[in-house]
N, C-alpha and C positions, 0 to 999 in steps of 0.2 A: 761717467764713465768712458774711458776711451777706447773706441773701436777694437773689438777682438781682445780688449785687455782683459775681459772677463772671465776667457777661458784660454789666456795664455797659458798657463800652467797645467792645462789639462795632458795629462799624459795618457801614453796608450791603454787602452781598456780591455787589459785581461780581467775585466771588472766584474763585480757583484757575486761576491762570495756568498753562501750559508751562512748564518749564523750560525756560529759553534753552539753544538749544546753542552751540557755539562759534562765537562772533561775530554770535548772532543776540538779537533782543529775546524778552521774552515777549510772549504773543499769549492775548487770553480763551480759556477754556476750556467754561465753564457759564453756565447762566441765570442773569441777575441779578436783584435785587430787584425792579428795576420791571417787567421780565420776567416774574416771578412774581404780582406783584399785578395783573398784568392778566390772567394766565392763570385764577388763582382769585379767587373772591370770598366764599367761605365754606366752612362743612365738608362741605356737600353737594356744593360742586363738585370739593373733593379726592376725594367718593367716587365721582363719577361718572368723574374723570379714570382713577381707579385701576381700576374698572371693564372700563376699555378695554385695560388689561395691567397686571401687576406686573412689570415688567422693575425691574432695579436703578435704572436712570436714573429711570424714573416713581416708584418710592418714593424717591429721595434728592429729587428734585426738591417732592414732597408733604413729606418730612419737613422739607425747609428751609422750606416754606412756614409751615409748624405753627411752627418755631424760630425763624423772624424775626417772627411775631407774639409770641412768649414773650418776646423779649428789646426788644420794643418797636420796631425797624426797621420794622414793618409794623404797621398797626393797622386791621385788617378784622376780629377775632374776640374774641368774649367772653373777657375774661381775669381774672376775677374769680379766689380762691383755689381754688374747685374745677375750674373749666374749664381753669386753666392744670396742673394736674396732672395731668387726661386729656390736655390735648395733649401734655404732655411724655412721659407714657407711650406715646401713639401714634406721636410721633416716634421715642422708643426704638424700638417694635416694628420701624418699618417701618425704620428703619436697621440694626437688628440681620436683618431679610428680607434688605435689599440686601445685607449682608454675607456672610450665608449663600452667597448665589448666585456672589458674587464677592468671595472674603476677601482678594485680593491688591490689592485697589483703596485705597491709603493716602488717601485724601479720604473715603470713606465710614469706614474707622478710624477717622482722625481728628476728623470730624464726630461719630462715635458716641462717643468719647472725649469731647468738649465737652458731650454733651447728658447722659452720664454725671455729668459735674462739675455741671452744673446739678441735677442729682437729689439731689445732697449738699443744697442749699438746702430742700429740701422734707421732709427726713428727720433725725430726733432720733438721739442716741447710744443704741447703737453704730452703727446703719445706716447713718450717714452714712459711717462709716469703711470699710464695704463698699464704698460707691458712689465715694469717694475712690480707692481701690484700683482699681476698675476703670477710673475716668477714667485713672490714670497708665499704668495699664497699658496700655490701647488706643491714648492717644497716643503712648505710645512705641513700640509695633509700629509705628503708623502711620509715623513717622519711619523705622524701621528697613526698612520694607519699601519706602519712597519714595527710600530711597538719601540721606537727607538733604535731600530740596527744601524750600529754605527757606519756601515757601508750606504745605508740612504743618508744618514746624517751628513758624511761627506758630499755626497750630491750637494747638499742645502749647504755646506760649507763653501763649494767650489764656487756658488753663486752670492750668496749674500755677505761675503769677505770683501766683495768687491761695492759691495752699495755704499755710497758716500757717507762718510761718518757724520759729517755735519747735520746731516738729516734724519741719521738711522744708529744716533748713539745707544738705542735701546739694545743693537743687537749685539752690541762686545760682549756681555756676559754669556749669550747664548753662543756666539762666536768660538768662545775661548771654552765654553762646554763641548760643542762639537768637536772641537779638534784635538780634546783630552779623551773623549771617546772613543776616535778614531787610533788616537796612539795609542790607548788600553788595550784596543782590539789588537792590533797588529803586535802589540808588545806580546798578548799571549800566543800568538802565532809562532812570534820567534821563541819565546820561550819552548812550545812543544817540539820546534825544530832540534833542540838540542838533543831530544830522545827520538825523534820521527825523522828520518831522512827526507821523506816527501813534503814536510811541511818545513823543512829549512830549503827546501828547493823552492818553495811557494814563497819563502820569505827574501831568499837569495833574489831570484829571479823576477820576483815584481814587487812586494810587499814594501822593501828596502825602500822602492821608487815611492810609493804611495809615503811612506811615512816621512820622507823627506821634502816631497810635495807640501806637506802639510806644514814643517817650519819655514818652507820659503813662502808660501800665501800668508801665514799666521807674521812671519818677520816683513812683509810688505804690508800688511795691514797696521801694522801699530808703527811703522816707520813713516808711511806714506799717508793713512788715514787718522788714525789715533793720535799721532804723534808722541808716541811715548819710546823712546829710543830705549830706554833700558830693557823693556818687554822684546823691543824689534832685535835686541843683541842677544837677548835670554833663547829667544827661537833659532835664532841664524847660527848660534854657537854650536847647536845639537847638530848641525847638519853632518852628516858623513863624508870621508873624504873624496869619495865616488860615487855616482850612479850614473843613472839615465841622462837625466836632464836638470832635476831640481838641484841637485848637490852643487854642481859649478854655479849656478845662479843664485844660490843662498851664500856661498863662500863669496861670489863677489859682490854681492849687495852687501854682505858683513864687512867687508874690507872698506866699503865706500863709507859707511855710516860710522866706522868705529874710530 
């Protein structure tokens, strides 16, 4: 895996909406990146925040601030090679602590798996195989304990879609199923937005980006990993004309491989 490619398409996490109940639309559950950016200014501010308590929620918020800086969604912290490794190790430590307190929370498990996946990019052989296994185990566990929540399946997809195809051919069907589940969920929210202004705002302001992220990462997967140009074109051709980051990347890749 190329350094940081694993999460190159990670977009701003106004993330993790509760699953819609029957006839209900998804609603925000946790803090979004702008809120985290306003809450924290540097590592000292994170330390002060955790001195006030180390609840799983606080540990998760602090770990996400580090994580979002690591993957360049936020840009407040020193991210040279040494600091990146230290921040990632701190992220993993905080998420593992949160999970120890609340080991049935699929959000903590899913993001911990993502952090293990990012650790692969810092590791040489054979250590990277250990981190890859930990990543796969944790994201699978997150999906299992969430009863297949499509938002948690997106967390799994973001990691496993970057596993080398020649060694992980068995992931192909699972990746497609996860992508379909996420797209179906977003489609339900989009449909609800036709009669509910709040859901339309949610789709237009955020979920359209997630939808196009899925088109992009699946296009990349089939183009670069599975070497299935027809499927790559199929996904990339569905990208919208404009959204935050993924649309332009999807359309550029489509133009390159067509």
